[in-house]
KOLFIBA-267490 format. One line per field, with one value per residue: residue in three letters; x, y, z of N, C-alpha, C in turn. Coordinates in steps of 0.001 Angstrom, whole numbers. Layout:
N
resn = [ALA;...]
n.px = [X;...]
n.py = [Y;...]
n.pz = [Z;...]
ca.px = [X;...]
ca.py = [Y;...]
ca.pz = [Z;...]
c.px = [X;...]
c.py = [Y;...]
c.pz = [Z;...]
//
This chain:
101
resn = [MET;ARG;SER;ARG;SER;PRO;GLY;PRO;ARG;GLY;GLU;LYS;PRO;ASP;ARG;TYR;ARG;LEU;ASN;GLY;GLU;ALA;LEU;TRP;SER;LYS;ALA;ARG;ALA;ALA;GLY;ASP;THR;ASN;GLN;ARG;GLU;ILE;ALA;ARG;ARG;SER;GLY;VAL;ASP;GLU;GLY;ALA;LEU;SER;ARG;LEU;LEU;GLU;GLY;THR;ARG;SER;PRO;SER;LEU;GLU;THR;ILE;VAL;ALA;ILE;ALA;ALA;ALA;TYR;GLY;GLY;PRO;ILE;GLU;ASP;LEU;LEU;THR;ARG;PRO;ASP;GLY;SER;PRO;LEU;GLN;ILE;PRO;ALA;GLN;ALA;VAL;ARG;THR;ALA;SER;ALA;VAL;GLY]
n.px = [772;383;1938;224;1305;2309;4077;7507;7291;5043;2740;15;282;-1149;-2176;-4256;-6893;-10637;-11824;-13622;-14570;-14770;-16369;-18695;-19298;-19979;-22131;-23842;-24379;-25703;-27699;-28160;-28034;-27295;-25798;-27026;-28607;-26001;-24903;-27110;-27349;-24835;-24437;-23220;-22532;-24059;-22842;-19871;-19452;-19640;-17490;-15512;-15807;-15079;-12295;-11256;-10978;-9507;-10970;-12100;-10816;-13243;-15166;-14418;-14565;-17562;-18541;-17373;-18745;-21369;-21273;-19918;-17151;-13479;-11956;-9639;-10459;-11934;-9932;-7269;-4173;-3079;-1909;-3458;-2761;-3032;-3710;-2166;-2984;-1781;-2492;-3109;-4280;-6667;-7746;-8481;-10272;-12200;-13270;-13858;-16086]
n.py = [-1084;2490;5123;7842;10016;13805;15175;16082;18979;19305;19029;16937;14051;13360;10948;10147;11323;11826;11574;14058;15202;12898;11247;12980;12924;10440;10114;11831;10368;8141;9478;10684;13952;15455;15433;14278;12167;10836;9972;8287;6108;5243;4495;5959;8296;11402;13775;13100;12186;14933;16283;14685;15341;18036;17729;18031;15496;12108;9406;6371;2560;1353;3273;3948;1815;1186;3550;3098;503;1336;2990;1616;366;857;1428;2932;4923;6580;8034;10463;11446;14172;15962;16087;14259;11112;8192;5151;2051;-895;-4046;-6625;-5180;-3939;-6331;-7630;-5887;-5773;-8099;-7765;-5937]
n.pz = [284;-988;623;1814;2828;2936;251;-502;-28;1348;126;-807;-2642;-5937;-7457;-9685;-11834;-12131;-15475;-16550;-18998;-20569;-18826;-18965;-21570;-22109;-20502;-21558;-24207;-22955;-22265;-20010;-18541;-16497;-13008;-11110;-12421;-13527;-10846;-10043;-11974;-11809;-9227;-7281;-4720;-4955;-4015;-3630;-6235;-7241;-6205;-7417;-9775;-9922;-9370;-6871;-5372;-5567;-7374;-5848;-6314;-6265;-6985;-9678;-11024;-10686;-12132;-14652;-15348;-15362;-17458;-19534;-21482;-20985;-17846;-17909;-19881;-18279;-16509;-15603;-15462;-12836;-14311;-16658;-18524;-20146;-18157;-18014;-17412;-16228;-17997;-16510;-14196;-15151;-16056;-13340;-12465;-14167;-13475;-10911;-11081]
ca.px = [197;1313;1926;-609;1633;2461;5353;8935;6946;3877;1445;-550;363;-2528;-2099;-4891;-8180;-11527;-11568;-14767;-15097;-15044;-17505;-19897;-19504;-20354;-23287;-24964;-24716;-26735;-29504;-28133;-27870;-26924;-24829;-27807;-28484;-24859;-24667;-28094;-27142;-23535;-24593;-22290;-22982;-24023;-21674;-18754;-19136;-19348;-15952;-14638;-15820;-14483;-10811;-10816;-10720;-9640;-11894;-11299;-11149;-14745;-15867;-14112;-15205;-18841;-18904;-17165;-19626;-22477;-21500;-19410;-15746;-12449;-11854;-8719;-10838;-12297;-9184;-6106;-3001;-3256;-1633;-4345;-2334;-3755;-3424;-2018;-3327;-1493;-3597;-3477;-5188;-8010;-8483;-8668;-10858;-13112;-13610;-14504;-17308]
ca.py = [61;3488;6146;9165;10957;14680;15014;17268;20486;19581;18877;15335;13368;12945;9871;10153;12111;11730;12562;14675;15297;11592;10882;13648;12334;8739;10309;12397;9467;7355;10080;11607;15159;16082;14761;13220;11170;9932;9324;7324;5260;4581;3949;6846;9190;12689;14711;12517;12435;16587;16144;13821;16054;19350;17432;17949;14156;10911;7939;4750;1944;698;4023;4084;442;1422;4312;2576;-532;1682;3511;647;777;750;2105;3918;5798;7851;8608;10994;12027;15174;17002;15900;13065;9635;7151;3815;816;-2231;-5204;-7124;-4381;-4183;-7618;-7584;-4496;-6294;-9458;-7229;-5265]
ca.pz = [2;-907;1487;1637;3480;2227;-741;245;78;2241;-966;-1086;-4186;-6578;-8579;-10770;-11566;-12961;-16725;-16624;-20151;-20983;-18008;-19697;-23186;-22150;-19832;-22696;-24897;-22576;-21934;-18491;-18570;-15110;-11996;-10307;-13308;-13340;-9446;-9971;-12746;-11565;-7581;-6792;-3977;-5703;-3186;-3879;-7788;-7449;-5741;-8258;-11074;-9405;-9258;-5412;-5014;-6649;-7109;-5361;-7356;-6373;-7681;-10968;-11566;-10597;-13246;-15983;-15191;-15910;-19064;-20787;-21587;-20029;-16713;-18319;-20329;-17394;-15611;-16174;-14364;-12341;-15159;-17666;-19404;-20155;-17254;-18526;-16557;-16857;-18504;-15424;-13357;-15848;-16055;-11881;-11933;-14772;-12590;-9548;-11701]
c.px = [664;1024;888;86;2173;4072;6412;8272;5484;2765;1565;-215;-777;-1887;-2822;-6433;-9338;-11625;-13323;-15359;-15463;-16265;-18773;-20379;-20368;-22192;-24241;-25216;-25809;-28075;-29276;-27373;-27367;-26281;-25769;-27955;-27230;-24863;-25922;-27844;-25766;-23656;-23559;-22808;-22868;-23012;-20322;-18570;-19060;-17921;-14931;-14525;-14982;-12700;-10419;-10644;-10607;-10466;-11079;-11462;-12445;-15361;-15692;-14659;-16794;-19129;-18613;-18135;-21222;-22591;-20723;-17968;-14824;-12563;-10658;-9273;-11685;-11274;-8112;-5249;-3266;-2639;-2469;-4026;-2999;-3083;-3267;-2168;-2610;-2682;-3931;-4400;-6558;-8576;-9120;-9874;-12414;-13805;-14528;-16076;-18339]
c.py = [1268;4440;7179;10326;12446;14699;16156;18704;20545;19125;17006;15122;12953;11971;9655;10940;11413;12299;13133;14788;13823;11259;11663;13057;11013;9069;10765;11105;8420;8233;10880;12779;16042;15173;14038;12195;10396;9046;8036;6335;4450;3896;4750;8032;10669;13716;14236;12377;14059;16972;15648;14852;17459;18941;17678;16403;13060;9869;6654;4035;1287;1738;4344;2854;679;2347;3640;1500;86;2383;2686;1230;829;1694;3315;4995;7067;8223;9131;11343;13681;16609;16987;14775;11836;8867;5973;3088;-203;-3520;-5970;-6493;-4359;-5185;-7749;-6783;-5141;-7403;-8895;-6539;-6124]
c.pz = [184;204;1046;2339;2617;1153;328;640;886;1356;-731;-2380;-4547;-7626;-9535;-10782;-12481;-14378;-16905;-18029;-20705;-20145;-19093;-21031;-23092;-21506;-20811;-23595;-24623;-22305;-20738;-18778;-17269;-14019;-11498;-11057;-13261;-12294;-9322;-10517;-12290;-9894;-6854;-5947;-4655;-5099;-3582;-5276;-7852;-7311;-7019;-9410;-10974;-9409;-7715;-4450;-5937;-6062;-6721;-6535;-7553;-7222;-8935;-11641;-11665;-12096;-14660;-16123;-16126;-17344;-20055;-20931;-20699;-18884;-17030;-18759;-19314;-16257;-16517;-15117;-14142;-13342;-16761;-18754;-19163;-18941;-17874;-17448;-17333;-16942;-17288;-14604;-13919;-15905;-14730;-11886;-12909;-14265;-11670;-9949;-12127]
//
């Protein structure tokens, strides 16, 4: 398990973030037009979803799997690094997450 202790300058490390653009695109394609509908479809708390979309919180594996399962497609489509670059997920982790979901 990785430490969540602050970095050398006191900042907390951010491993990944929810890709809000990708989620909204998938949501609109499914007919969902607001956060309440996304929360309902995915089973994610609306307040938690809001924080994820704002970028103030990183999603747990359980949350990202729930959202990916609700809208289809691989979980890496819904994740980015803090700088906005794509997050590459090892194939074994993707297979494990698919088995859990």
